[in-house]
Structure formats: structure tokens, C-alpha cells
N, C-alpha and C positions, 0 to 999 in steps of 0.2 A: 416347658414340659415338666411336670412334677416327678420327683424321684420316688419309686416305691419304697415303703418304709423299711423293707428287709434289705434294700440296697443302700440305705443311709449310712454314711461313714461318720465316725466319731468326730473327726475334725470339722464336720459341718454343724455340730450342735454344742461343742464344748464351750465352757465359760473361759474366755481369753483374758478377761479383766480380773485375774487372780492376784491375791496379795501374797507376796513372798518376802522372806527375810534371809539375811545371811546367817551362817552358822555361829557367828560371834555375837549375835543379837542377845542382849540380856533377857532372861526369862520373864522378869516382871514387865519389861517393855513389850515383849511379844504378847503377853496376856492382855495388856492394855490395848494393843492394836486389834486383837480379836474382839474385845468387848466393845470398842468404839465402832468398829465396822460391822458388828453383829454377824460374824461369819463363823462357820463351824470348824475351820482348819486353816493352818498356815503351811505353805510349802517352803521348806528350807533349801536354798539353792546357792550355788557358787558359779558365776559365769554361765548362767542359764542351765547348769547341770543340776538336776534335783538330787539332793543328798538325803533328805528325810521329810517327814511330815509330822506336824503337831496338831492334834485334834482336841475337841472338847472332851472326848473320852479319855485321852491321855492326861488332861488337866484334872479330871475328877479322880483318877487313880492316884495322881501325885498328891492331891489335897487329902485324900483318904489316908495316905501314908504320912500326913502332916509335914510334907515337904515345904521348906521356906522358899517362897517365890521372890528371890532376890536377884542379884546381878550375875548369877551363874549363866554361862552361854546356853542357848537353847539346844545346841548340838549334844549336850549331855543328857537331855531328856526326850529328844525327838524319837519317833519310830523310824528305824533305819535298818536295812535298806528299804526304800520306799517302793511300793508295788506300782510299776509303770506299765502303760499299754500304748500301742501305736495308734496314731490318729487314723490310720487306714483300715482299722477294724470296723466291722459293721456294728450297728447299735445292738443287735442281738448277741453278738460275740461279747460285747462289753457287759451286757446284762448277765450273760452266762458266767463270766469271770467274776463279776461282783458277787453273785450267789455262791460260787465256789470258794472265793477268798473270804467271804463273810465280812466285807468291809463296806463303808458307806461313801468312800471317795476313791477315784482312780486318777493318778497323775498321768497326763497324756504327753508323750514326747514324739519328736520327729525321728527320721531315720538316723540322725546323728546323736540321738539320745538327749537332745536339748528340749527344755520345757516349752510345750505348746499351749497347755491349758489344763483345765480340771473338769472332770465329769462326776456328778454326784447323783444320789438317788433321786433328788428332785428333777434333775435333767432327764433321767430315764422315764419317770412318771409323766413328765410333760410331753415327751416325744414318742412314747410307745402306744398312743391312741387308747388310753384307758376308758375314754367315753364310750368306745365301741365294744370292748370285750369285758368290761367290769360292771356295766350298768346294771345288770340283773342279779349280780351276786350280792348276797346279804353280808352285812358287816360281821356277823358272828361266824362266817365261814373263814375269815382271815385274821380276826383279832387275836390278841394274846390274852389268855385267861389268867395267867400268873401275874397279877398286878402287885407291885411292891408298894406297900402303904406304910406310912409313919404317922405318929401323933404330932400335933402342931407344937406342943411344948417340948419337943426334942431338940437338942442342939444340932445345928447343921452338920457339925463334924460327925455326929453319930449317924445321921441320915446318909452321909456319904458312904459309910460302910455297906449299906444296903445297895446303893447305886453303883458301887464299884464292881459288882458281879458281872459276868459275861452277858452281853446282849441286853443290859438294862441301862436305859438312857434317862430315866426320870423316877421320881418317887411321888406318890400321890398322898396328900395330907388329908386324913379322914377323921370324922367324928361320928360315932354310932353308924359305921359302915357307909356314910354318905361323904362325898368329896367336898372338901373346903378349898383346896388349892393344889398346886403342883409345883414341885421343885425339879427343874431340868438342868441339863449340863450347861445350857447357856446362862442360867441363873448363877450357877457356880462360877463361871467365867467372870461374870459381872462383879460378884462378891469379892473374888480374889483380886480383880483389877482395882477395886475400891479399897483394898487393904483391910477388909473386914475380918475380925477374929472369928473364925468359923466355930470355935469351941464355946464362945460366949453368946452368940446370937442364936435366937430360936427360929425354927423353920417357919412358924406362922407369921413372923415379922418380915420375912423376905420372899415368901412363896409367891407365885403368880396366881392371881385370883381375879375374877371367878374362873372356874375350870369349864372349858367348852366341852359339852357332852352331847351324845346322840343316843337315841333309843335303839334297843335290839330290834332288828327288822329293817333298819335303814339300809339302803343300798350302798355298796362301796363307792360307787360313782358319786353319790350325793355327799358322802363323808369326805371324799378326796377333794371335791370342789370347795367344800366349806373350809378344809384345812388350807387350801391354796389361797382362798380369799382372806383368811385371817392370818396368813403367814406363820403358821404353826406346824410342828412336826409330830404332835401327840394329840390324841383326842380320847376322852373316856367314853366307854360304852356302858349305859345303865339300863337296868330292867325296871320291874315294878317298884314303886315307892323310891325311885332314884337310887336303888342299891347298885353298887358297882358290879358289873358283869365281866368287864375286860377292858383292854386298852388297844387302840389301833395306832400304829406309827407308820412312818414312811417305809420302814423296813418290812412291815407286814404287807403293805400294799405292793411293794416290789416282788415279794415272794408270791403274792396272789396273781402275778402276771403269767404264771406258768402255762395257763390254758392257751395263750396266744402261740406258744411253741407248736402245738398240734396243728394249728391252722397253717403256720409257716412250713411245717414239715410236709403237709399235703401239697403246698405250693411247690416245694422243692421236688417232690416226686413228679408232679405234673410237668414241671420244667425239666425235662430229661437231661438238658445240658448241664445241670448242676451236679451235686455230689453223688446222687443215686445213679448217675451214668457210669460211675467207676466200675471197673471189673472186680471180680472177687478179691484179687490181690489189693486193689485200691481200697476196698472196703475194710481190709485189715489195717490199712494205714490211714484211716479216716482222720479228718481234721479235728482239732479241739472244738471247733464250732459245731460240727455235726454230732460229736460225741456228747457234748453238753446238752444239745437239743434233745437227743434220744433219751439220755439218762434223766432229763428233767420232765419228760412227758409222763407224769406220775400215774395218770389214769389209763394210759394206753400201753398195752403190751406190744412190743415191736421185736420181730425176729427177722434178720436178714440172712439169706442163704445164697450159695452160688447156683449155677445152672442145674446141678444134680442134687440139690437140697442139702448140701453140707452147710451147717450153721456157721456163720461168720460173725454175727452180732446178736446179742441177747440182752435186752435192757432190764433194769431192776424190776419194772412192772411185770415183765415176762417171767422173771424168777418167781414172783408171788403167784401168778396165774397158774403156771405149770408145776410149781413146787420143786424147782430144780435150779441150781446156781448157774451163773453164766460160765464159771470155770468148767463145770461139768458139761454144759451144753455145747459150747463152742468147739468145733471140730467134729462133732457127731452129726449123724444124719437126722434131719427133721422127721423123716419117715419112721425112724425107730424111736426117737425121743419123745416127740409130741403125741398127745393122745387124741389128735384130731379125728382119727378114724371113728371114735366113739362119740364125739361131740358135734361134728359138722355133718350136714346132709350128704356130703360126698367126700371122696378121698383127696389128698394133696395132688395125686396124679391127675384126677379129673379136673381139679382146680387149675392145674398147670395147662391143660388143654384149653380151658376157657380163657385163661390169661393170654395164651398164644393167639387165640382168635379175636378176642375183644379188648385186650389190653389190661383188663382187671376182672376180678371175680369177687362178688359180694355174697355173704352167707351169714345166717344166724348161728350163734354158738351158745351152748348151755353146758356149764361145768358144775358138777357136784363134788365137793370135798368135805368130808366129815359133816359138820353142821352147816356149812356154807353152800348156798345155791346161787350161782352167779350167772348172769346173762350178758352176752357181748354181741356187738355188731362186728363181724369179721370181714376183712378185706384182704385181697392179695393182689399185688402189682408186680409187673415185670421190671427188671433193671436192664437197660440197654447199654452196651458199650459204645465207644465213639463210632464204630462201624455200623451201628444200628442192630447188632445181633444181641440175642438174649443172653445176659451174663449172670443173671440171678433173680431172686425174688425178695420182696418185702411183704411179710405177713403182719397185719395189725389187728389187734382185738381191742375195741373200745367198750369199756364197762358201761352197760345201759341197765344195770340191775335196778337202780332207783326208778328210772323211767318205766321199766317193765312192771315193777311193783305198783307204781301209780296207775298204770293202765289196768292191771288186775283189780285194783281197788275200785276204779271207775266201773269196770265190767261187773264186779260183784254188786255194787250199789244199784246198777241198772236192773238186776234180776233178783234182788233180795230186799226184804223189808229192813229199813234202817234201824228199827227199834229191836226186833227179835233176832234178826239175822236169818229168818226163815225165807224160803222162796216167796216172791211176790206174784201178783196176778199175771205178769208177763211170762215168767218162768212156768207158772202153773198151766197157762194156755199152751205153751210149747210141749210140756210133758203130757198134758191131756190129749193133745193132737197126736202124739206118738202112740199113746195107749189106745186111742180109738182106731188108729190105722192098724196097729198090731191085732186088735180084736177082730177087725174086719178080715184080715188075712188068715188068721188062725181059727176063727170061729169061737174064740173064748170070750169071756166077759170080765168086766171090772166094776168098780163102785166109786161114786163120788159122794162125799158127805160134807154137809155144811154144819159146823158147830158154832153155837152162840152161847156166851156166858149169861147165865140168868142173873138179872138185876145188877149187872156190872156198873151201871150208872150210879148206884148207891155207894160203891167204893170210891169212885171219883169225887162224888159230892161230899163224902164224909172225910176222906183221907187226902184228897188232892190228886191231881193227875200224875205227879211223880210216883206216888205209891201205886196208882193204877198201872203205870208203865211197868213197874217191877213185877206186878202180878201177871201182866200179859207175857212177860219174858218167862216167868215160871211156868205158865200154862203151855207155852210153846215147847219148853224143855220136857214137860211131862208127856205131852202128846208124842213127841219124837221118840221117847223111851218106850211108849206103848205100841208103836207101829213098827213094821219091818223096814229094813234099810231100803228096800225097793219101793216103798210107799213114799208119798210126798205130803208134808205138812206145810200148808201155805197160810200166811196171814193176809186176808183181803183188806183189812182196815178195821179200826175200832176194835171191838171184841169179837170179831167174826173170823173164824178159821175154816179153811177148806182142806179136807183130807182126801187124797187120791190114792186108791188101791188099784193099780193097773191090772192085777190078776186076782181073782177070787175063786175059791174051790166050789162054793155053793152058797145059796141064799142063807142057809143056816149059819155058815161060818161068818158071813157079814153081820148077822144079828149078834153072834157071840162077840165079835170085835166091838160093835157099837155098845153092847151091854157092858163090856169090860171098861170102855172109856167112861161111860156114865158112872159106873161103880167107882172108878179110880178118882173121880172128882169128889167123892165123899171124903177122901183124905184131905185135911186142911192144907192150905198153902201158907208158908211162913216167909214173910218179906220184911226185912229190917225189924225183927222182933215183933212184928204184927202178924196175927193169925187170921186167915180169911177162910171162911167156909163158903165155897162157890160151887154151884151146880151147873150142869151143862145140858143143853138141848141140842139134838142132832136130827137133821133131815137127810134122808138117804135117797139117791137116784142111781139105779143100776144101768149099765150100758152093755149091749145096745138096746135093752128092753125099754128103757125110759128116755132114750134119745141117743142119737149118733153124732152130735156136735156139741161143742162146749156151751154155747148159749142155752140150748134146750136143757142140757143136764143141770146146769146151775139154776135155771128157772124152776125146774121140777124139784130139785133138792130143797130149794128155798120154800116151795109150796109145802113140802113135807115138814120142814122146820116150823113154818107158821102154824100148822095143825098141832104140832107138839106144844107150842107156846099157848095155843088156845085151850089145850086140855091139861094145863097145869105145870108145864115145863119139866125139867129134870128127867128126861126120857128121850127116846128116839122113835122115829117112824119112817117107814119106806114110803116113797111116792106111790100114790094110787090115783087113778082117774076117778075113783069113787070118793067123793068129798066126805062122805059120812063114815068112812072106815075108822075104826078105833085105833088109838095109839097102841103100838106093840108094847106089851108089858115088859118092864125091865126086871130081870131075875135077880134082885138083891134084897 
């Protein structure tokens, strides 16, 4: 029977074949051991008790200070005391502590404090199921954009000055912004072990080359698998023309695992026997495990309260969402502090009743703060004590603004023309249907106009379709300025526009509007320093006189437009069943 990943203990996955040395081991001998075994650290121990740790990062710092790697004991330069963890911790507790301590190795000890093994970032990546929860994330979402670069003709000793900074494990050798090679901590270990004079040797002669790169847009999953296959801890991210865009390391991948916390948190809430079964007092004494999970759920605001809505926990994301610090919020009533009365469709008291009946309450949330407009999926769950009684609540807000904006974009594209942004045929039919229904109820009338640009094909043939598109955009803007806000300007396709005036005062006012549009097109259009003199022909159908459905009105307006075209263009005409009617003269 397999053990759930959140129940996995550290002692089940640690590396037990670790290499350790005594505190009296000469430094040069220790470096040689690291280089020969190609390992990232040595544990310094005495009778199985860990005294310190010596890592590649420690070696780089010493080399930057021009330390002589001689026979001095390693105890003089090791990092001590060493950060140790118990093998009984879960894999997620170890992950949380590694993020908190900002280190890449944890020494694992038993209850007596004796050395059991070592857990590294590589172990975490291999056991946290990255194939499942990182597959769709893009590499640019987790990569580091601040890439340390050096010239190839630089001495290694000078490159070490750049690598010795906090959180920097390598330097990229570049020429004209393109990567030639990479100098890593492991390379420095090898050079020191070989007794190379770091001040005289050039970076280009000892760098690792070629550099493994991936393109922007690659998934984190694919990059992780490639790093694992090639046994490397760094990979460059490049954009167009192979220009460096960033770097991804094992540390970046580990930080990117935070999304898994949210899934685990939901599992804990579902499994009521876990931490969320604690009473309000137990919530105050939450474990390091739960505290790190809640604090690391960067995109989800989490607020925990007791049974009467007194706030007991307020995570960093909640501080950002509600604009209030945890110090201010904890101990206050959620009814007074949170602005949910304005942003949720029902009050917390109503949500409480739903939770008591159904166990949970789901609701949408919308928050406006200054220039920010955020959308969240809200949920509230009950916390039961060991007796099964309601002891408190957990409120969670998951930021779905990006998804909402994407949905709004899709909705906009479904009802609007992609080029001009004007309503398309679908939206026109909807608004025309509403206008016809209103006219039928109130006994009023409206007008539908079809406008066609005269000899627009000449513009496309002479200047190209790109210039024609710019002209169509300008035409749409001018028509929008000429009509009322209650009117609709629609692009049907090509150079054909439909104008819907849902209410009109009289036949004369329609003629005035049409004449105004035709006259306005006498003003030239300027697009990219090109001037176009374009005229317009307009066919008009009134409703309900000329039809009481969209198809009939469009057909009759098109007939009127055809008559304008027949009689010289650059004018307008109303639909008439008398085919021989003259075009209405345009007063300009």
C-alpha cells in the first residue's frame, strides 16, 4: 500500500550514503574529496554527531577572500552550528524549513542527535511530484532574471567576486550578450583541488562549455527533466537571437513548488482530523508545519476565526487583499474588519448558516482598491473540534483575476470585430432585436443604416491591406464620434458598416444624421502620414415601416445602398418599394 505524499517522512527518502569527515581533516584534503566525489557538501562529524557542514558556497567565499587551501583543519572554516532536522518530519515540513532557512542542504538526525543522512534540493524535486504540478508552468514564471555575467578574458579570481554574492551559484561567460560558457561552484571546487592559481588562469580556459539553454516558453517540467538527465543544477533561458533572458536553478524550481501547498491545505481541511480540527486556542498554537504552509500560499488569502468570528490567523496574502496587517487583524472581529459585506453576495452571518447546513460556502468576490480591480473565488469552511462541534471558520480567497480577464477577453472577441473593436454581427443582431422589441412595445421607431466606403478597393490595391486596415479603424472612430452613445456602430466585414439608431425623432432627423455622416467623410483621413479622401454611400431602412425583423431590415437597407451606388455614390437614400425613386439629395 503506497504512502500518501503528504505523509512521507524524511527518513524514507534521505541520502544515507553521505560523505563525512572529522573536524581535524585538512582543508585541502576535504576539497579533494569533494572534487573527486563530485558532491556539493561535506558533513563534519565526531562520533556520528554533526558539528558543521562545508559546502561549495563556503569554498567560493573562501576563494574570493584568497584563502590558502592548505593543511588547516576544516573545523576552522566550516559552517557551524549546522542546521539539523528530524527524520520524523514530513517532506512538506522539510520543504518549508528549507525555504525559511534559505539553504540547499539539511542534515538529518535521529532522536539522539546522531547523523542519519542528508536531504538536498534535488531530493525534494525528485519526491514532490513536479511532473504533476509544474508541467504547465512556463520557465519564465520561476526563472531568475538577474544573471551574473563575466567576460571570458577575466581571471577566475575576479569572477569569484561576482559569484560570492548571496544567492549566486554561478557566473555566465558571455560575448555580445550570447552565452559561451558557465563557471559554477563545482568548477571552482575542481580548480582549487587541482591547485590552480585562480589569479592567473582565465575564465574561458576553465569554464564549462557548451552551455545548456532552453527557450522562453518552455515548461518548467521539461526544463527539470532535462537538468535531471544532464546531471546539472543550472540552465540558461534565452530569447530571440539566443540573447540571455534569465537562468533557472534548482533553487528556483524548489521555490516554484509553492502551488502544491494550496492543494495540500485543502486536503488538510477535508481531513478534519488534521490541524484544522483544533479549537480556537489550538489555532493560536499552530505548528511550524501549518504556519509555513499558510504563509507560503502566496496567491490565496487565508483567514481563520473562532466560532464567533474573532480572527485567530491572518496570512500575508490576506494582508495584501484587505489592506490590513496581521498584527492589527488578529484579535479583532471579522465582521468589523473585513469588507465582505460590500464584496460578497451575502454576509458572513449568512455564510455561517450555509456552512452549518452544507459544510462549506462558495461565493465570488470582487475588490476594488485605487487602480486595482481584483476577482477572487471565495470559500468558507467550518473547523470542528474533537467532539464534532463547530469551533471556528476558515475563509479563503483565491485570486482568479487573470482567469477572469482572459474570460472577459474571450467574451469581447465573441461580440466585437477583431480589427476595429466595434460590435460585430452577433452583437448587432442582439441589440437590433432589443430595439425591435422596444419599438413594438412603445409604438416608437428606429433606423438601420448600411454604410459602404466608395472605391475602398483602390486603397487596398494601391497601398496594401495594412494601410487599408488603418483606414477602417479611423472610419470606425469617426462614425462613433458622429453618433449618440445609445446608437451602435457595427462592422459587418470588409468596408461595410451598419449603424443602428434604436430611437429616432422623425424622418427628417434621420436624413439630417445621414447627411451629416456623408458630409463628415469629405474631411480626409490621415493614416501613417498618408492622406485619404474617401466618400461614403448609405442605405437606410426604418422600422417598423420597412421591416420588423433583422433579416428584412438589413436586406432593405442594402437595396437602398445599391440604389445610391447606381446613382453615383457619395450620398444616402431611404428604402422605398418604388425602385425608380431618386436618391435623396445630400445638402452640402
